[in-house]
C-alpha positions as CSV (number, residue, x, y, z in Angstrom):
1,M,1.9,-34.8,-3.4
2,D,5.7,-34.5,-3.7
3,D,6.8,-31.2,-5.1
4,A,9.6,-31.6,-7.7
5,Y,11.7,-28.5,-7.3
6,V,14.1,-29.4,-10.2
7,V,12.9,-27.3,-13.1
8,D,14.6,-26.2,-16.2
9,D,13.1,-22.8,-16.4
10,L,10.8,-20.4,-14.5
11,E,8.0,-20.9,-17.0
12,S,7.7,-24.5,-16.0
13,L,7.8,-23.5,-12.4
14,F,5.1,-21.0,-13.0
15,R,2.8,-23.5,-14.8
16,A,3.3,-26.0,-12.1
17,H,2.7,-23.8,-9.0
18,H,1.0,-20.5,-9.9
19,G,-2.6,-21.8,-9.5
20,R,-2.0,-23.5,-6.2
21,L,-0.1,-20.5,-4.8
22,V,-3.0,-18.2,-5.8
23,R,-5.6,-20.6,-4.2
24,A,-3.6,-20.9,-1.0
25,L,-3.1,-17.2,-0.6
26,T,-6.7,-16.4,-1.5
27,I,-7.7,-18.5,1.5
28,A,-5.1,-16.7,3.6
29,C,-6.1,-13.1,2.7
30,G,-9.7,-13.6,1.5
31,D,-9.2,-11.8,-1.8
32,E,-8.4,-13.7,-5.0
33,Q,-7.3,-10.6,-6.9
34,R,-4.9,-9.5,-4.1
35,A,-3.5,-13.1,-3.9
36,A,-3.1,-13.3,-7.7
37,D,-1.3,-9.9,-7.7
38,A,1.0,-11.0,-4.9
39,V,1.9,-14.2,-6.7
40,Q,2.4,-12.4,-9.9
41,H,4.7,-9.9,-8.2
42,A,6.7,-12.8,-6.7
43,F,7.1,-14.5,-10.0
44,V,8.3,-11.2,-11.6
45,K,10.9,-10.9,-8.9
46,A,11.9,-14.5,-9.4
47,H,12.3,-13.8,-13.1
48,L,14.6,-10.9,-12.4
49,R,16.8,-13.0,-10.1
50,W,16.3,-16.4,-11.7
51,R,20.0,-17.1,-12.2
52,S,20.5,-17.3,-8.5
53,I,17.1,-18.6,-7.5
54,M,17.2,-21.5,-9.8
55,D,19.9,-23.0,-7.7
56,Y,18.0,-22.8,-4.4
57,D,16.9,-26.0,-2.8
58,D,13.3,-24.7,-2.8
59,P,12.7,-21.9,-5.4
60,V,8.9,-22.3,-4.9
61,G,9.4,-21.6,-1.2
62,W,11.3,-18.4,-2.1
63,I,8.4,-17.3,-4.4
64,R,5.8,-18.2,-1.8
65,R,7.7,-16.1,0.9
66,V,7.9,-13.1,-1.5
67,A,4.2,-13.4,-2.2
68,I,3.3,-13.6,1.5
69,N,5.5,-10.6,2.3
70,R,3.8,-8.7,-0.5
71,L,0.4,-9.4,1.1
72,R,1.7,-8.4,4.5
73,D,3.1,-5.1,3.1
74,E,-0.3,-4.4,1.5
75,H,-2.1,-5.1,4.7
76,R,0.2,-2.8,6.6
77,S,-0.3,-0.2,3.9
78,D,-4.1,-0.5,4.2
79,V,-3.9,-0.1,8.0
80,R,-1.8,3.0,7.6
81,K,-4.2,4.4,5.0
82,R,-7.2,3.8,7.4
83,R,-5.3,5.5,10.2
84,A,-4.5,8.4,8.0
85,V,-8.1,8.8,7.0
86,E,-9.0,8.8,10.7
87,R,-6.3,11.3,11.6
88,L,-6.9,13.6,8.6
89,A,-10.6,13.7,8.9
90,A,-10.8,13.8,12.7
91,E,-13.8,16.0,13.3
92,P,-16.4,16.3,16.1
93,A,-19.1,13.6,16.4
94,T,-21.6,15.8,14.6
95,T,-20.4,14.5,11.2
96,H,-22.4,11.9,9.2
97,G,-19.8,9.2,9.7
98,E,-16.2,8.9,8.7
99,P,-15.1,9.7,5.2
100,K,-14.4,6.9,2.9
101,V,-10.8,6.3,1.6
102,D,-12.0,7.3,-1.9
103,D,-13.3,10.6,-0.5
104,V,-10.0,11.3,1.2
105,A,-8.1,10.4,-1.9
106,A,-10.3,12.8,-3.9
107,M,-9.7,15.5,-1.3
108,L,-5.9,14.9,-1.4
109,A,-6.0,15.0,-5.2
110,G,-7.1,18.6,-5.0
111,L,-4.0,19.7,-3.0
112,P,-0.8,20.9,-4.6
113,K,1.6,18.1,-5.2
114,Q,4.1,19.0,-2.4
115,Q,1.3,19.2,0.2
116,R,-0.2,15.9,-1.0
117,L,3.2,14.2,-1.0
118,T,4.1,15.6,2.4
119,L,0.7,14.5,4.0
120,A,1.0,11.1,2.4
121,L,4.5,10.5,3.7
122,F,3.7,11.8,7.2
123,Y,0.3,10.2,7.7
124,V,0.2,7.1,5.5
125,E,3.9,6.1,5.6
126,D,4.1,7.3,9.2
127,L,7.4,9.1,8.7
128,S,8.7,11.7,11.1
129,V,8.9,15.3,10.0
130,D,12.7,14.9,9.7
131,A,12.3,11.7,7.7
132,V,9.9,13.4,5.3
133,A,12.3,16.3,5.0
134,A,15.2,14.0,4.1
135,T,13.0,12.0,1.7
136,L,11.9,15.1,-0.2
137,G,15.1,17.0,0.1
138,I,13.5,20.0,1.9
139,S,13.9,21.5,5.4
140,S,11.9,20.3,8.4
141,G,10.4,23.8,8.5
142,A,9.1,23.4,4.9
143,V,7.6,20.0,5.9
144,K,5.8,21.6,8.8
145,F,4.6,24.4,6.5
146,H,3.2,21.9,3.9
147,L,1.6,19.8,6.6
148,H,-0.1,22.9,8.1
149,Q,-1.2,24.2,4.7
150,G,-2.5,20.8,3.7
151,R,-4.4,20.3,6.9
152,N,-6.0,23.7,6.5
153,A,-7.0,23.0,3.0
154,L,-8.4,19.6,4.0
155,R,-10.4,21.1,6.8
156,G,-12.1,23.4,4.3
157,T,-12.8,20.5,2.0
158,V,-14.2,18.4,4.7
159,H,-16.5,21.2,5.9
160,Q,-17.6,21.9,2.3
161,H,-18.2,18.1,1.8
162,Q,-20.3,18.0,5.0
163,G,-22.2,21.0,3.8
164,D,-23.1,19.2,0.6
165,D,-24.5,16.3,2.6
166,H,-26.9,18.7,4.4
167,V,-28.4,20.1,1.1
């Protein structure tokens, strides 16, 4: 099938290509909702830049690339989250398995905002102490303090959570 890239407006492009893009990306990532979200995100970006994109030789190709990049970013984010869970909850093998992401999110939610943000930037975003400090506009020493306090609070929460499992 020959794709006709000449379209008068983004709405026509959306109607003509949205379904196929979602199906293709669903096959690629294995999750229809993620694929649909990525395609939707790409069309929103296209809408915001439509005056320049409409003159491209292949505007659908641009939208496809943006959607694929979104899926890749989400995948990298998921990998970072999983690594953060492993790092934050690293305990001896006597535990009843690794905590779930939802459990860690709940544990982090109980921390003060600054500790939660510092831990997220350091462990999930994989930023250095200096990069976290620059991002938050605080000193490196303050970042280290918040990391230390957050880790201590999480250790207590993990131990309490494990104690609940034994009851």
